[in-house]
N, C-alpha and C positions, 0 to 999 in steps of 0.2 A: 491443396494440402489435405490429407486425409483426417478424419475426425480423431484417429488415435495420436497423430503427430500434433494436432491442435490442442488436445487434452494435455499431452506431455508438456507442451510449451507453456500452458496455463499453470500447470502444477510447478514447472520450473521458475516461472516468474513469481508466483506465489511464496515460494520457499526463498527466493532471493529478497523479496520484498520483507518477509518476515525476518530474516537475518539482518538486513539493514535497519529495520524498525527496532529490533532487539539491541543491537549495537548501540543505535542513537539515544534509546530511551533508558536502558538498564545497564549495559556494560560500560559506558563512557565514565561512570562514577568510579569504576574499579581499575580501568586500563589507561595508559597513556595515549597521547594523540597518535593517530595511525600514519600520518603524513599524506593521506589522501585528502585533497582540498574540501571536496563535498562532505566527507565523513567528519572532518575537523570542524567545519562550518556547524554542522549539526550537533557536535559534541561540545562546542563552547556555547551554543545558545542554550536558554533556559526557559523559553517561552514558545518561540515559534517552531520549535522542533516537533512539537506534539501536533501543531497545525499542519506541517508539512507530511506528517505521516497519517494522519487522520483524514486529509481531504480525499485521498484515493479511496478508502472503503466507504466513506460516507457518500462520496459522488457516485460510486458503483450502486450503492443502495438506492439512492434517489432515481437513478436511471431505470433500475429494475422495478421499484415501486410505481414510477411514472408509467412504464410500460404496461405492467399488470392493471393498474387503473383504466388505461385506455383500453385494454382488451376488454375489460369488465363494460366500460361505456359502450363499446362498438356492438357487443353482444347482448345488451339488455334490450 
């Protein structure tokens, strides 16, 4: 896979995640249920929908911070 295609894939998945998170957190208060089981479960939930949506960026941050720390440790 070329770097340009990988970048486009990352951007597309980021946009898809942003739309899903926006729907689950913001728009479910104003829109009826969608009929898609995963989205309906997130729409009905009042607590864990935030956990499900925040676990991805928090895990990414942890992995990147851990890698940077390991690089500092190796090169010191």
